[in-house]
FIVOTOR-603700 format. One line per field, with one value per residue (C-alpha): x, y, z. Coordinates in pm, 1 decimal, padded with zeros to 6 digits. Layout:
# residues N
c1 c(X, ...)
c2 c(Y, ...)
c3 c(Z, ...)
This chain:
# residues 201
c1 c(-00996.3, -01027.9, -01365.7, -01548.5, -01491.8, -01741.8, -02025.3, -02193.7, -02350.2, -02712.3, -02973.6, -02925.6, -02543.5, -02584.8, -02776.9, -02504.0, -02229.9, -02425.7, -02471.7, -02109.6, -01998.7, -02226.8, -02101.0, -01735.8, -01787.4, -01998.8, -01730.5, -01470.1, -01703.0, -01777.8, -01411.1, -01356.1, -01010.0, -00761.8, -00512.6, -00152.9, 00070.9, 00196.5, 00533.2, 00588.8, 00550.5, 00665.4, 01002.8, 00988.9, 01122.2, 00855.5, 00541.1, 00402.1, 00454.2, 00279.1, -00008.2, -00047.8, -00037.2, -00287.8, -00534.9, -00485.0, -00556.0, -00920.0, -00972.7, -00849.8, -01041.8, -01365.0, -01284.4, -01225.6, -01550.1, -01746.1, -01595.0, -01675.0, -02028.2, -02098.0, -01863.4, -02106.9, -02407.7, -02281.5, -02444.1, -02158.5, -01882.7, -01610.4, -01726.4, -01736.5, -01377.4, -01275.8, -01444.3, -01249.2, -00919.8, -01002.9, -01073.3, -00747.6, -00524.9, -00674.9, -00610.3, -00254.1, -00184.9, -00360.9, -00161.9, 00167.1, 00072.1, -00058.2, 00262.3, 00471.5, 00260.9, 00279.2, 00658.3, 00643.9, 00382.9, 00122.2, -00236.8, -00444.6, -00724.0, -01081.3, -01148.3, -00947.5, -01086.9, -01096.8, -01380.2, -01581.0, -01441.5, -01704.0, -01947.8, -02268.6, -02453.1, -02750.7, -02514.8, -02409.6, -02765.4, -02864.2, -02578.0, -02682.0, -03036.6, -02951.5, -02902.1, -02830.1, -02798.0, -02889.5, -02606.1, -02364.5, -02431.3, -02417.0, -02082.3, -01936.2, -02032.5, -01909.5, -01577.4, -01508.6, -01543.0, -01341.7, -01053.1, -01031.8, -01006.8, -00754.0, -00551.3, -00523.9, -00388.8, -00134.3, -00029.5, 00040.1, 00278.4, 00453.6, 00528.7, 00635.5, 00706.1, 01057.9, 01029.4, 01119.6, 00893.7, 00594.1, 00649.2, 00677.1, 00350.5, 00184.6, 00307.7, 00174.0, -00163.9, -00175.8, -00122.3, -00364.1, -00642.9, -00610.6, -00633.2, -00954.1, -01099.7, -01024.0, -01189.1, -01495.9, -01532.5, -01513.8, -01773.8, -02025.4, -02115.3, -02132.6, -02354.0, -02656.9, -02606.2, -02585.3, -02912.9, -02859.6, -02892.5, -03194.9, -03139.7, -03236.5, -03502.6)
c2 c(-01481.1, -01358.5, -01237.2, -01485.1, -01433.0, -01447.0, -01280.2, -01011.8, -00696.9, -00811.5, -00831.9, -01214.1, -01161.8, -00919.1, -01184.2, -01438.6, -01203.6, -01140.4, -01502.9, -01579.8, -01295.4, -01426.7, -01780.7, -01665.8, -01479.5, -01753.8, -01999.4, -01787.2, -01746.4, -02119.3, -02220.6, -02188.7, -02182.3, -02391.0, -02579.4, -02522.2, -02822.6, -02955.9, -03026.3, -02665.0, -02456.6, -02092.2, -01993.4, -01790.5, -01477.2, -01473.4, -01556.0, -01213.4, -01227.4, -01568.8, -01442.5, -01133.1, -01328.1, -01605.1, -01333.3, -01081.1, -01328.5, -01393.9, -01023.5, -00947.0, -01229.5, -01095.7, -00745.5, -00865.6, -01061.7, -00763.2, -00542.8, -00796.7, -00837.4, -00459.4, -00285.3, -00316.5, -00203.8, 00100.9, 00424.6, 00651.8, 00612.7, 00706.6, 00428.4, 00181.6, 00273.5, 00232.6, -00108.4, -00212.2, -00104.0, -00289.1, -00599.8, -00584.5, -00482.6, -00733.9, -01012.6, -00926.8, -00878.1, -01201.8, -01398.0, -01264.5, -01367.2, -01700.9, -01772.4, -01680.1, -01904.0, -02193.1, -02177.6, -02248.2, -02526.6, -02301.6, -02208.0, -01900.9, -01887.9, -01887.2, -01545.8, -01257.7, -01271.3, -00884.3, -00696.3, -00520.3, -00749.0, -01026.2, -01063.5, -01252.6, -01432.3, -01197.0, -00896.7, -01040.6, -01120.3, -00762.5, -00628.4, -00854.4, -00718.0, -00349.9, -00128.6, 00240.5, 00488.3, 00238.2, 00010.9, 00305.2, 00393.9, 00030.5, -00011.5, 00294.2, 00180.2, -00174.6, -00085.1, 00188.5, -00069.9, -00324.2, -00084.2, 00010.4, -00357.3, -00426.9, -00127.4, -00270.9, -00605.4, -00420.0, -00194.1, -00503.9, -00631.5, -00306.6, -00282.6, -00636.2, -00814.3, -00947.3, -01040.0, -00731.0, -00823.3, -00885.7, -00570.3, -00368.8, -00513.3, -00441.9, -00079.6, -00049.9, -00190.3, 00043.5, 00349.1, 00213.1, 00144.8, 00482.1, 00652.4, 00454.0, 00553.5, 00921.1, 00889.7, 00723.0, 00970.9, 01258.8, 01086.0, 01025.1, 01386.4, 01494.7, 01207.1, 01346.9, 01685.7, 01552.3, 01612.1, 01290.8, 01080.5, 01041.9, 00923.0, 00555.7, 00461.2)
c3 c(-01937.3, -02288.6, -02423.7, -02639.0, -03011.8, -03288.9, -03093.6, -03304.5, -03175.3, -03213.0, -02937.4, -02934.3, -02920.0, -02631.4, -02437.0, -02518.5, -02386.9, -02085.0, -02000.0, -02077.9, -01843.5, -01568.1, -01607.4, -01591.0, -01270.0, -01106.4, -01191.4, -01006.3, -00704.8, -00691.7, -00702.3, -00326.1, -00179.7, -00369.1, -00154.0, -00259.3, -00336.7, -00006.3, -00162.5, -00274.3, 00035.1, 00004.7, 00139.2, 00465.4, 00288.5, 00019.1, 00220.9, 00179.2, -00203.2, -00217.3, 00002.4, -00219.7, -00547.5, -00425.6, -00313.6, -00585.2, -00865.6, -00768.1, -00707.6, -01062.4, -01222.4, -01066.6, -01182.0, -01539.8, -01532.0, -01404.0, -01673.7, -01943.5, -01822.6, -01832.4, -02081.3, -02381.6, -02189.9, -02002.4, -02114.2, -02042.1, -02305.6, -02049.7, -01813.9, -02101.8, -02192.9, -01826.2, -01812.3, -02119.8, -01965.1, -01638.6, -01840.1, -02042.5, -01757.3, -01516.7, -01758.5, -01802.0, -01425.7, -01336.2, -01596.8, -01465.0, -01112.6, -01215.8, -01401.1, -01101.6, -00871.9, -01118.5, -01129.1, -00753.7, -00776.0, -00611.1, -00695.9, -00624.0, -00374.7, -00485.7, -00334.2, -00187.5, 00165.0, 00171.6, 00331.1, 00063.6, -00202.6, -00194.9, -00486.9, -00420.7, -00692.7, -00632.0, -00698.9, -01027.8, -01131.3, -01054.6, -01267.5, -01556.5, -01539.4, -01523.3, -01826.2, -01908.4, -01625.0, -01349.7, -01465.4, -01475.8, -01111.6, -00999.0, -01187.2, -01019.5, -00670.8, -00719.9, -00884.9, -00620.4, -00348.1, -00530.8, -00613.6, -00247.4, -00144.9, -00417.1, -00300.3, 00048.3, -00098.7, -00310.5, -00018.9, 00195.5, -00074.6, -00132.0, 00248.1, 00312.9, -00012.6, -00093.1, -00462.3, -00671.4, -00978.8, -00753.8, -00542.7, -00862.1, -00995.6, -00653.1, -00684.6, -01035.3, -00921.1, -00629.1, -00850.9, -01112.1, -00869.2, -00693.0, -01035.1, -01102.7, -00768.2, -00837.8, -01185.2, -01037.4, -00755.2, -01007.2, -01222.4, -00943.5, -00846.8, -01205.2, -01298.5, -01112.4, -01278.1, -01637.2, -01832.6, -02036.7, -01726.9, -01496.7, -01138.3, -01113.7, -00864.9)
């Protein structure tokens, strides 16, 4: 999902971006589980690959939506850059998986069904209200949990997948998400020691 163009960096523009980001995520959450085409069932030997693609797509779409919603409002420049990378990479990976599913007449699920990977509307509303240091800490907590959930999805594919291109993508995601977790865990202890931040209430 590409970011909306033509939105200027004004207070009004910020509100527009925030609303757009919220609407995008809520649309993903409201989608529910999409039923695959009954005439295009996966072959026995690629069931793991199909399962992975159908569940990873909603995970990635929610990641990109969270990143879009927060990247312009994060106080820490390093976190803002990370959010931008999550947004760009997530779009590219989701597009690859969607194309692969479409070639088989299949659709993604509406959510990943992974523990710790469920976004509630109240969570999104809270993120949209936060700013500065409080938003930074919330972003770190949310993305750490989501990267761990995404890593479990990717690990399942790397162990049992049979389609080389999908297994390769899963391996790439696994490495990528572990690197993000390492970055976020490094940031969290230092955050409380940085004079420019004050601990949120």
